[in-house]
C-alpha positions as protocol buffer text, in pm:
chain_id: "A"
residue {
  index: 1
  type: UNK
  ca { x: 9683 y: 7446 z: 12527 }
}
residue {
  index: 2
  type: UNK
  ca { x: 9508 y: 7496 z: 12191 }
}
residue {
  index: 3
  type: UNK
  ca { x: 9625 y: 7253 z: 11923 }
}
residue {
  index: 4
  type: UNK
  ca { x: 9772 y: 7409 z: 11613 }
}
residue {
  index: 5
  type: UNK
  ca { x: 9536 y: 7377 z: 11315 }
}
residue {
  index: 6
  type: UNK
  ca { x: 9737 y: 7305 z: 11002 }
}
residue {
  index: 7
  type: UNK
  ca { x: 9622 y: 7464 z: 10680 }
}
residue {
  index: 8
  type: UNK
  ca { x: 9646 y: 7268 z: 10353 }
}
residue {
  index: 9
  type: UNK
  ca { x: 9984 y: 7301 z: 10184 }
}
residue {
  index: 10
  type: UNK
  ca { x: 10168 y: 7185 z: 9876 }
}
residue {
  index: 11
  type: UNK
  ca { x: 10545 y: 7144 z: 9879 }
}
residue {
  index: 12
  type: UNK
  ca { x: 10745 y: 7350 z: 9631 }
}
residue {
  index: 13
  type: UNK
  ca { x: 11119 y: 7271 z: 9645 }
}
residue {
  index: 14
  type: UNK
  ca { x: 11042 y: 7087 z: 9971 }
}
residue {
  index: 15
  type: UNK
  ca { x: 10885 y: 7393 z: 10136 }
}
residue {
  index: 16
  type: UNK
  ca { x: 10516 y: 7398 z: 10235 }
}
residue {
  index: 17
  type: UNK
  ca { x: 10322 y: 7667 z: 10049 }
}
residue {
  index: 18
  type: UNK
  ca { x: 9969 y: 7733 z: 10176 }
}
residue {
  index: 19
  type: UNK
  ca { x: 9723 y: 7587 z: 9925 }
}
residue {
  index: 20
  type: UNK
  ca { x: 9424 y: 7815 z: 9969 }
}
residue {
  index: 21
  type: UNK
  ca { x: 9268 y: 8079 z: 9746 }
}
residue {
  index: 22
  type: UNK
  ca { x: 9352 y: 8445 z: 9805 }
}
residue {
  index: 23
  type: UNK
  ca { x: 9030 y: 8530 z: 9990 }
}
residue {
  index: 24
  type: UNK
  ca { x: 9060 y: 8226 z: 10215 }
}
residue {
  index: 25
  type: UNK
  ca { x: 9416 y: 8314 z: 10315 }
}
residue {
  index: 26
  type: UNK
  ca { x: 9326 y: 8677 z: 10390 }
}
residue {
  index: 27
  type: UNK
  ca { x: 9019 y: 8574 z: 10590 }
}
residue {
  index: 28
  type: UNK
  ca { x: 9236 y: 8333 z: 10792 }
}
residue {
  index: 29
  type: UNK
  ca { x: 9474 y: 8620 z: 10873 }
}
residue {
  index: 30
  type: UNK
  ca { x: 9180 y: 8837 z: 10978 }
}
residue {
  index: 31
  type: UNK
  ca { x: 9039 y: 8562 z: 11200 }
}
residue {
  index: 32
  type: UNK
  ca { x: 9371 y: 8537 z: 11382 }
}
residue {
  index: 33
  type: UNK
  ca { x: 9395 y: 8917 z: 11397 }
}
residue {
  index: 34
  type: UNK
  ca { x: 9056 y: 8948 z: 11568 }
}
residue {
  index: 35
  type: UNK
  ca { x: 9183 y: 8711 z: 11837 }
}
residue {
  index: 36
  type: UNK
  ca { x: 9523 y: 8888 z: 11850 }
}
residue {
  index: 37
  type: UNK
  ca { x: 9699 y: 8556 z: 11801 }
}
residue {
  index: 38
  type: UNK
  ca { x: 10074 y: 8557 z: 11753 }
}
residue {
  index: 39
  type: UNK
  ca { x: 10105 y: 8420 z: 11399 }
}
residue {
  index: 40
  type: UNK
  ca { x: 10370 y: 8426 z: 11127 }
}
residue {
  index: 41
  type: UNK
  ca { x: 10292 y: 8492 z: 10761 }
}
residue {
  index: 42
  type: UNK
  ca { x: 10555 y: 8495 z: 10488 }
}
residue {
  index: 43
  type: UNK
  ca { x: 10502 y: 8597 z: 10126 }
}
residue {
  index: 44
  type: UNK
  ca { x: 10713 y: 8361 z: 9917 }
}
residue {
  index: 45
  type: UNK
  ca { x: 10871 y: 8403 z: 9576 }
}
residue {
  index: 46
  type: UNK
  ca { x: 11158 y: 8235 z: 9392 }
}
residue {
  index: 47
  type: UNK
  ca { x: 11419 y: 8435 z: 9583 }
}
residue {
  index: 48
  type: UNK
  ca { x: 11283 y: 8329 z: 9921 }
}
residue {
  index: 49
  type: UNK
  ca { x: 11275 y: 7958 z: 9836 }
}
residue {
  index: 50
  type: UNK
  ca { x: 11630 y: 7963 z: 9701 }
}
residue {
  index: 51
  type: UNK
  ca { x: 11748 y: 8146 z: 10014 }
}
residue {
  index: 52
  type: UNK
  ca { x: 11589 y: 7867 z: 10218 }
}
residue {
  index: 53
  type: UNK
  ca { x: 11741 y: 7602 z: 9990 }
}
residue {
  index: 54
  type: UNK
  ca { x: 12092 y: 7727 z: 10071 }
}
residue {
  index: 55
  type: UNK
  ca { x: 12032 y: 7816 z: 10437 }
}
residue {
  index: 56
  type: UNK
  ca { x: 11909 y: 7537 z: 10671 }
}
residue {
  index: 57
  type: UNK
  ca { x: 11827 y: 7783 z: 10950 }
}
residue {
  index: 58
  type: UNK
  ca { x: 11609 y: 7990 z: 10719 }
}
residue {
  index: 59
  type: UNK
  ca { x: 11454 y: 7672 z: 10580 }
}
residue {
  index: 60
  type: UNK
  ca { x: 11341 y: 7589 z: 10933 }
}
residue {
  index: 61
  type: UNK
  ca { x: 11186 y: 7936 z: 10964 }
}
residue {
  index: 62
  type: UNK
  ca { x: 10976 y: 7878 z: 10651 }
}
residue {
  index: 63
  type: UNK
  ca { x: 10871 y: 7527 z: 10754 }
}
residue {
  index: 64
  type: UNK
  ca { x: 10746 y: 7656 z: 11090 }
}
residue {
  index: 65
  type: UNK
  ca { x: 10540 y: 7943 z: 10948 }
}
residue {
  index: 66
  type: UNK
  ca { x: 10163 y: 7957 z: 10996 }
}
residue {
  index: 67
  type: UNK
  ca { x: 10112 y: 8072 z: 10636 }
}
residue {
  index: 68
  type: UNK
  ca { x: 10351 y: 8087 z: 10341 }
}
residue {
  index: 69
  type: UNK
  ca { x: 10167 y: 8247 z: 10050 }
}
residue {
  index: 70
  type: UNK
  ca { x: 10253 y: 8185 z: 9683 }
}
residue {
  index: 71
  type: UNK
  ca { x: 10350 y: 8537 z: 9579 }
}
residue {
  index: 72
  type: UNK
  ca { x: 10558 y: 8453 z: 9273 }
}
residue {
  index: 73
  type: UNK
  ca { x: 10374 y: 8314 z: 8969 }
}
residue {
  index: 74
  type: UNK
  ca { x: 10631 y: 8032 z: 8926 }
}
residue {
  index: 75
  type: UNK
  ca { x: 10516 y: 7899 z: 9265 }
}
residue {
  index: 76
  type: UNK
  ca { x: 10152 y: 7921 z: 9156 }
}
residue {
  index: 77
  type: UNK
  ca { x: 10229 y: 7734 z: 8833 }
}
residue {
  index: 78
  type: UNK
  ca { x: 10415 y: 7464 z: 9026 }
}
residue {
  index: 79
  type: UNK
  ca { x: 10120 y: 7415 z: 9261 }
}
residue {
  index: 80
  type: UNK
  ca { x: 9877 y: 7389 z: 8971 }
}
residue {
  index: 81
  type: UNK
  ca { x: 10103 y: 7134 z: 8800 }
}
residue {
  index: 82
  type: UNK
  ca { x: 10095 y: 6930 z: 9122 }
}
residue {
  index: 83
  type: UNK
  ca { x: 9718 y: 6923 z: 9139 }
}
residue {
  index: 84
  type: UNK
  ca { x: 9610 y: 7245 z: 9314 }
}
residue {
  index: 85
  type: UNK
  ca { x: 9418 y: 7356 z: 9006 }
}
residue {
  index: 86
  type: UNK
  ca { x: 9231 y: 7638 z: 9183 }
}
residue {
  index: 87
  type: UNK
  ca { x: 9542 y: 7804 z: 9325 }
}
residue {
  index: 88
  type: UNK
  ca { x: 9572 y: 8175 z: 9256 }
}
residue {
  index: 89
  type: UNK
  ca { x: 9845 y: 8420 z: 9342 }
}
residue {
  index: 90
  type: UNK
  ca { x: 9853 y: 8558 z: 9696 }
}
residue {
  index: 91
  type: UNK
  ca { x: 10081 y: 8856 z: 9646 }
}
residue {
  index: 92
  type: UNK
  ca { x: 10213 y: 9091 z: 9911 }
}
residue {
  index: 93
  type: UNK
  ca { x: 10064 y: 9408 z: 9763 }
}
residue {
  index: 94
  type: UNK
  ca { x: 9722 y: 9247 z: 9725 }
}
residue {
  index: 95
  type: UNK
  ca { x: 9733 y: 9124 z: 10087 }
}
residue {
  index: 96
  type: UNK
  ca { x: 9830 y: 9475 z: 10197 }
}
residue {
  index: 97
  type: UNK
  ca { x: 9543 y: 9642 z: 10011 }
}
residue {
  index: 98
  type: UNK
  ca { x: 9289 y: 9382 z: 10125 }
}
residue {
  index: 99
  type: UNK
  ca { x: 9386 y: 9420 z: 10491 }
}
residue {
  index: 100
  type: UNK
  ca { x: 9378 y: 9801 z: 10472 }
}
residue {
  index: 101
  type: UNK
  ca { x: 9029 y: 9782 z: 10325 }
}
residue {
  index: 102
  type: UNK
  ca { x: 8882 y: 9507 z: 10545 }
}
residue {
  index: 103
  type: UNK
  ca { x: 9019 y: 9621 z: 10881 }
}
residue {
  index: 104
  type: UNK
  ca { x: 8836 y: 9953 z: 10843 }
}
residue {
  index: 105
  type: UNK
  ca { x: 8503 y: 9793 z: 10937 }
}
residue {
  index: 106
  type: UNK
  ca { x: 8633 y: 9542 z: 11191 }
}
residue {
  index: 107
  type: UNK
  ca { x: 8782 y: 9775 z: 11452 }
}
residue {
  index: 108
  type: UNK
  ca { x: 9130 y: 9634 z: 11387 }
}
residue {
  index: 109
  type: UNK
  ca { x: 9448 y: 9841 z: 11378 }
}
residue {
  index: 110
  type: UNK
  ca { x: 9773 y: 9786 z: 11191 }
}
residue {
  index: 111
  type: UNK
  ca { x: 10127 y: 9852 z: 11314 }
}
residue {
  index: 112
  type: UNK
  ca { x: 10395 y: 9916 z: 11049 }
}
residue {
  index: 113
  type: UNK
  ca { x: 10755 y: 9812 z: 11125 }
}
residue {
  index: 114
  type: UNK
  ca { x: 11067 y: 9873 z: 10920 }
}
residue {
  index: 115
  type: UNK
  ca { x: 11161 y: 10073 z: 10611 }
}
residue {
  index: 116
  type: UNK
  ca { x: 11262 y: 10439 z: 10637 }
}
residue {
  index: 117
  type: UNK
  ca { x: 11091 y: 10743 z: 10784 }
}
residue {
  index: 118
  type: UNK
  ca { x: 11036 y: 10904 z: 10443 }
}
residue {
  index: 119
  type: UNK
  ca { x: 10873 y: 10589 z: 10304 }
}
residue {
  index: 120
  type: UNK
  ca { x: 10645 y: 10552 z: 10604 }
}
residue {
  index: 121
  type: UNK
  ca { x: 10548 y: 10920 z: 10589 }
}
residue {
  index: 122
  type: UNK
  ca { x: 10448 y: 10892 z: 10224 }
}
residue {
  index: 123
  type: UNK
  ca { x: 10258 y: 10573 z: 10298 }
}
residue {
  index: 124
  type: UNK
  ca { x: 10065 y: 10737 z: 10581 }
}
residue {
  index: 125
  type: UNK
  ca { x: 9952 y: 11023 z: 10356 }
}
residue {
  index: 126
  type: UNK
  ca { x: 9828 y: 10784 z: 10088 }
}
residue {
  index: 127
  type: UNK
  ca { x: 9662 y: 10552 z: 10341 }
}
residue {
  index: 128
  type: UNK
  ca { x: 9476 y: 10842 z: 10501 }
}
residue {
  index: 129
  type: UNK
  ca { x: 9351 y: 10943 z: 10157 }
}
residue {
  index: 130
  type: UNK
  ca { x: 9255 y: 10598 z: 10027 }
}
residue {
  index: 131
  type: UNK
  ca { x: 9146 y: 10429 z: 10353 }
}
residue {
  index: 132
  type: UNK
  ca { x: 9016 y: 10714 z: 10574 }
}
residue {
  index: 133
  type: UNK
  ca { x: 8857 y: 10479 z: 10828 }
}
residue {
  index: 134
  type: UNK
  ca { x: 9166 y: 10263 z: 10869 }
}
residue {
  index: 135
  type: UNK
  ca { x: 9331 y: 10258 z: 11213 }
}
residue {
  index: 136
  type: UNK
  ca { x: 9710 y: 10300 z: 11204 }
}
residue {
  index: 137
  type: UNK
  ca { x: 9844 y: 10192 z: 11542 }
}
residue {
  index: 138
  type: UNK
  ca { x: 10191 y: 10334 z: 11469 }
}
residue {
  index: 139
  type: UNK
  ca { x: 10471 y: 10340 z: 11213 }
}
residue {
  index: 140
  type: UNK
  ca { x: 10816 y: 10248 z: 11341 }
}
residue {
  index: 141
  type: UNK
  ca { x: 11125 y: 10264 z: 11116 }
}
residue {
  index: 142
  type: UNK
  ca { x: 11414 y: 10046 z: 11225 }
}
residue {
  index: 143
  type: UNK
  ca { x: 11791 y: 10110 z: 11200 }
}
residue {
  index: 144
  type: UNK
  ca { x: 12004 y: 9896 z: 10968 }
}
residue {
  index: 145
  type: UNK
  ca { x: 12191 y: 9760 z: 11268 }
}
residue {
  index: 146
  type: UNK
  ca { x: 12034 y: 9496 z: 11494 }
}
residue {
  index: 147
  type: UNK
  ca { x: 11835 y: 9634 z: 11787 }
}
residue {
  index: 148
  type: UNK
  ca { x: 11982 y: 9599 z: 12132 }
}
residue {
  index: 149
  type: UNK
  ca { x: 11792 y: 9377 z: 12374 }
}
residue {
  index: 150
  type: UNK
  ca { x: 11657 y: 9684 z: 12553 }
}
residue {
  index: 151
  type: UNK
  ca { x: 11546 y: 9845 z: 12225 }
}
residue {
  index: 152
  type: UNK
  ca { x: 11379 y: 9525 z: 12113 }
}
residue {
  index: 153
  type: UNK
  ca { x: 11191 y: 9482 z: 12440 }
}
residue {
  index: 154
  type: UNK
  ca { x: 11070 y: 9842 z: 12413 }
}
residue {
  index: 155
  type: UNK
  ca { x: 10946 y: 9782 z: 12058 }
}
residue {
  index: 156
  type: UNK
  ca { x: 10761 y: 9465 z: 12159 }
}
residue {
  index: 157
  type: UNK
  ca { x: 10600 y: 9654 z: 12447 }
}
residue {
  index: 158
  type: UNK
  ca { x: 10501 y: 9940 z: 12215 }
}
residue {
  index: 159
  type: UNK
  ca { x: 10340 y: 9703 z: 11965 }
}
residue {
  index: 160
  type: UNK
  ca { x: 10149 y: 9503 z: 12226 }
}
residue {
  index: 161
  type: UNK
  ca { x: 10030 y: 9808 z: 12418 }
}
residue {
  index: 162
  type: UNK
  ca { x: 9909 y: 9972 z: 12095 }
}
residue {
  index: 163
  type: UNK
  ca { x: 9638 y: 9710 z: 12059 }
}
residue {
  index: 164
  type: UNK
  ca { x: 9743 y: 9636 z: 11701 }
}
residue {
  index: 165
  type: UNK
  ca { x: 9603 y: 9313 z: 11564 }
}
residue {
  index: 166
  type: UNK
  ca { x: 9835 y: 9302 z: 11263 }
}
residue {
  index: 167
  type: UNK
  ca { x: 10201 y: 9395 z: 11223 }
}
residue {
  index: 168
  type: UNK
  ca { x: 10327 y: 9457 z: 10870 }
}
residue {
  index: 169
  type: UNK
  ca { x: 10706 y: 9418 z: 10848 }
}
residue {
  index: 170
  type: UNK
  ca { x: 10937 y: 9557 z: 10578 }
}
residue {
  index: 171
  type: UNK
  ca { x: 11300 y: 9458 z: 10636 }
}
residue {
  index: 172
  type: UNK
  ca { x: 11375 y: 9259 z: 10322 }
}
residue {
  index: 173
  type: UNK
  ca { x: 11415 y: 8883 z: 10281 }
}
residue {
  index: 174
  type: UNK
  ca { x: 11534 y: 8693 z: 10482 }
}
residue {
  index: 175
  type: UNK
  ca { x: 11581 y: 8955 z: 10755 }
}
residue {
  index: 176
  type: UNK
  ca { x: 11211 y: 9024 z: 10800 }
}
residue {
  index: 177
  type: UNK
  ca { x: 11115 y: 8656 z: 10815 }
}
residue {
  index: 178
  type: UNK
  ca { x: 11386 y: 8590 z: 11074 }
}
residue {
  index: 179
  type: UNK
  ca { x: 11266 y: 8892 z: 11276 }
}
residue {
  index: 180
  type: UNK
  ca { x: 10907 y: 8768 z: 11266 }
}
residue {
  index: 181
  type: UNK
  ca { x: 11008 y: 8416 z: 11370 }
}
residue {
  index: 182
  type: UNK
  ca { x: 11209 y: 8553 z: 11662 }
}
residue {
  index: 183
  type: UNK
  ca { x: 10903 y: 8743 z: 11787 }
}
residue {
  index: 184
  type: UNK
  ca { x: 10654 y: 8458 z: 11761 }
}
residue {
  index: 185
  type: UNK
  ca { x: 10486 y: 8436 z: 12101 }
}
residue {
  index: 186
  type: UNK
  ca { x: 10623 y: 8775 z: 12207 }
}
residue {
  index: 187
  type: UNK
  ca { x: 10412 y: 8998 z: 11983 }
}
residue {
  index: 188
  type: UNK
  ca { x: 10040 y: 8935 z: 12020 }
}
residue {
  index: 189
  type: UNK
  ca { x: 9943 y: 9002 z: 11661 }
}
residue {
  index: 190
  type: UNK
  ca { x: 9958 y: 8849 z: 11315 }
}
residue {
  index: 191
  type: UNK
  ca { x: 10301 y: 8937 z: 11173 }
}
residue {
  index: 192
  type: UNK
  ca { x: 10330 y: 8956 z: 10794 }
}
residue {
  index: 193
  type: UNK
  ca { x: 10652 y: 9011 z: 10600 }
}
residue {
  index: 194
  type: UNK
  ca { x: 10584 y: 9238 z: 10303 }
}
residue {
  index: 195
  type: UNK
  ca { x: 10931 y: 9343 z: 10191 }
}
residue {
  index: 196
  type: UNK
  ca { x: 10910 y: 9565 z: 9885 }
}
residue {
  index: 197
  type: UNK
  ca { x: 10542 y: 9653 z: 9926 }
}
residue {
  index: 198
  type: UNK
  ca { x: 10616 y: 9961 z: 10138 }
}
residue {
  index: 199
  type: UNK
  ca { x: 10825 y: 10156 z: 9882 }
}
residue {
  index: 200
  type: UNK
  ca { x: 10587 y: 10058 z: 9602 }
}
residue {
  index: 201
  type: UNK
  ca { x: 10283 y: 10183 z: 9790 }
}
residue {
  index: 202
  type: UNK
  ca { x: 10476 y: 10497 z: 9886 }
}
residue {
  index: 203
  type: UNK
  ca { x: 10528 y: 10567 z: 9516 }
}
residue {
  index: 204
  type: UNK
  ca { x: 10906 y: 10526 z: 9520 }
}
residue {
  index: 205
  type: UNK
  ca { x: 10894 y: 10215 z: 9299 }
}
residue {
  index: 206
  type: UNK
  ca { x: 10627 y: 10118 z: 9046 }
}
residue {
  index: 207
  type: UNK
  ca { x: 10430 y: 9795 z: 9047 }
}
residue {
  index: 208
  type: UNK
  ca { x: 10425 y: 9598 z: 8725 }
}
residue {
  index: 209
  type: UNK
  ca { x: 10107 y: 9621 z: 8513 }
}
residue {
  index: 210
  type: UNK
  ca { x: 9855 y: 9340 z: 8565 }
}
residue {
  index: 211
  type: UNK
  ca { x: 9933 y: 9165 z: 8236 }
}
residue {
  index: 212
  type: UNK
  ca { x: 10304 y: 9157 z: 8323 }
}
residue {
  index: 213
  type: UNK
  ca { x: 10226 y: 9008 z: 8665 }
}
residue {
  index: 214
  type: UNK
  ca { x: 9995 y: 8744 z: 8518 }
}
residue {
  index: 215
  type: UNK
  ca { x: 10264 y: 8639 z: 8269 }
}
residue {
  index: 216
  type: UNK
  ca { x: 10507 y: 8585 z: 8555 }
}
residue {
  index: 217
  type: UNK
  ca { x: 10738 y: 8862 z: 8433 }
}
residue {
  index: 218
  type: UNK
  ca { x: 10723 y: 9092 z: 8734 }
}
residue {
  index: 219
  type: UNK
  ca { x: 11084 y: 8997 z: 8811 }
}
residue {
  index: 220
  type: UNK
  ca { x: 11187 y: 9145 z: 8473 }
}
residue {
  index: 221
  type: UNK
  ca { x: 10990 y: 9463 z: 8538 }
}
residue {
  index: 222
  type: UNK
  ca { x: 11161 y: 9502 z: 8877 }
}
residue {
  index: 223
  type: UNK
  ca { x: 11502 y: 9427 z: 8728 }
}
residue {
  index: 224
  type: UNK
  ca { x: 11456 y: 9708 z: 8474 }
}
residue {
  index: 225
  type: UNK
  ca { x: 11385 y: 9947 z: 8764 }
}
residue {
  index: 226
  type: UNK
  ca { x: 11674 y: 9828 z: 8984 }
}
residue {
  index: 227
  type: UNK
  ca { x: 11928 y: 9649 z: 8759 }
}
residue {
  index: 228
  type: UNK
  ca { x: 12233 y: 9691 z: 8983 }
}
residue {
  index: 229
  type: UNK
  ca { x: 12063 y: 9560 z: 9296 }
}
residue {
  index: 230
  type: UNK
  ca { x: 11878 y: 9270 z: 9134 }
}
residue {
  index: 231
  type: UNK
  ca { x: 12111 y: 9148 z: 8859 }
}
residue {
  index: 232
  type: UNK
  ca { x: 12327 y: 8937 z: 9091 }
}
residue {
  index: 233
  type: UNK
  ca { x: 12029 y: 8802 z: 9284 }
}
residue {
  index: 234
  type: UNK
  ca { x: 11844 y: 8689 z: 8972 }
}
residue {
  index: 235
  type: UNK
  ca { x: 12156 y: 8528 z: 8825 }
}
residue {
  index: 236
  type: UNK
  ca { x: 12189 y: 8317 z: 9139 }
}
residue {
  index: 237
  type: UNK
  ca { x: 11824 y: 8233 z: 9196 }
}
residue {
  index: 238
  type: UNK
  ca { x: 11631 y: 8197 z: 8869 }
}
residue {
  index: 239
  type: UNK
  ca { x: 11844 y: 7930 z: 8692 }
}
residue {
  index: 240
  type: UNK
  ca { x: 11868 y: 7723 z: 9013 }
}
residue {
  index: 241
  type: UNK
  ca { x: 11494 y: 7747 z: 9073 }
}
residue {
  index: 242
  type: UNK
  ca { x: 11420 y: 7631 z: 8717 }
}
residue {
  index: 243
  type: UNK
  ca { x: 11655 y: 7335 z: 8764 }
}
residue {
  index: 244
  type: UNK
  ca { x: 11514 y: 7230 z: 9101 }
}
residue {
  index: 245
  type: UNK
  ca { x: 11152 y: 7283 z: 8993 }
}
residue {
  index: 246
  type: UNK
  ca { x: 11204 y: 7076 z: 8679 }
}
residue {
  index: 247
  type: UNK
  ca { x: 11359 y: 6794 z: 8883 }
}
residue {
  index: 248
  type: UNK
  ca { x: 11065 y: 6802 z: 9125 }
}
residue {
  index: 249
  type: UNK
  ca { x: 10802 y: 6791 z: 8850 }
}
residue {
  index: 250
  type: UNK
  ca { x: 10980 y: 6509 z: 8665 }
}
residue {
  index: 251
  type: UNK
  ca { x: 11011 y: 6313 z: 8989 }
}
residue {
  index: 252
  type: UNK
  ca { x: 10643 y: 6365 z: 9066 }
}
residue {
  index: 253
  type: UNK
  ca { x: 10551 y: 6247 z: 8716 }
}
residue {
  index: 254
  type: UNK
  ca { x: 10756 y: 5928 z: 8757 }
}
residue {
  index: 255
  type: UNK
  ca { x: 10600 y: 5854 z: 9096 }
}
residue {
  index: 256
  type: UNK
  ca { x: 10252 y: 5906 z: 8952 }
}
residue {
  index: 257
  type: UNK
  ca { x: 10330 y: 5677 z: 8658 }
}
residue {
  index: 258
  type: UNK
  ca { x: 10455 y: 5400 z: 8889 }
}
residue {
  index: 259
  type: UNK
  ca { x: 10146 y: 5431 z: 9109 }
}
residue {
  index: 260
  type: UNK
  ca { x: 9911 y: 5409 z: 8812 }
}
residue {
  index: 261
  type: UNK
  ca { x: 10099 y: 5106 z: 8677 }
}
residue {
  index: 262
  type: UNK
  ca { x: 10086 y: 4922 z: 9009 }
}
residue {
  index: 263
  type: UNK
  ca { x: 9716 y: 4993 z: 9064 }
}
residue {
  index: 264
  type: UNK
  ca { x: 9630 y: 4893 z: 8710 }
}
residue {
  index: 265
  type: UNK
  ca { x: 9462 y: 5227 z: 8625 }
}
């Protein structure tokens, strides 16, 4: 049995976020993909961490992931404050684009799971135009209801027999992360939860401009596009995250001050 190699992490709200630069995280995913290892990758933002804060079962899912990337800028800022000065953002859309580009020359195929038929159809057309050498194993929309055991077994068989090295999943948080965790060891591929990336790439939603993303205001840009859907979520998650993050940083500062005092530095 091969021992699990743990990647460096930094805890944000008590959840381990992978502390590697963007290129290093993507290259790690590709290394696993070439070996067709069953791995779990989650793309974390404020919403995901607050979901895990309230839900112990989901918290366990995050803590057992192979990679949890810092998608949201608040997570990146927290990691930098705690000493990971080189940390950059590892966002879902950027992971998606990097994998589509890099797998073209590595004989690796990607299987798309979730979303709706229309979204997947529009994605396929754009992918074929922008990444003509990319291998699409298949695109499989899923119903809103849970799959039956027979349906799930058929899907697992379809993914594994396709030869796909990477499975990109769009079911929304926390549904997609739970789905990925449930299929660890069953699907022989790197499974990555990308949530809202699919409709953005399909052109249904717009991605925030770079300056807005760098300022950490992508949440506001998304809220303007979907106010009804996101208003309640943001009201529940953003204030609580600010409170918990502030407590963590203050606690870390006190611990550091005590350590320096006791060592005489």
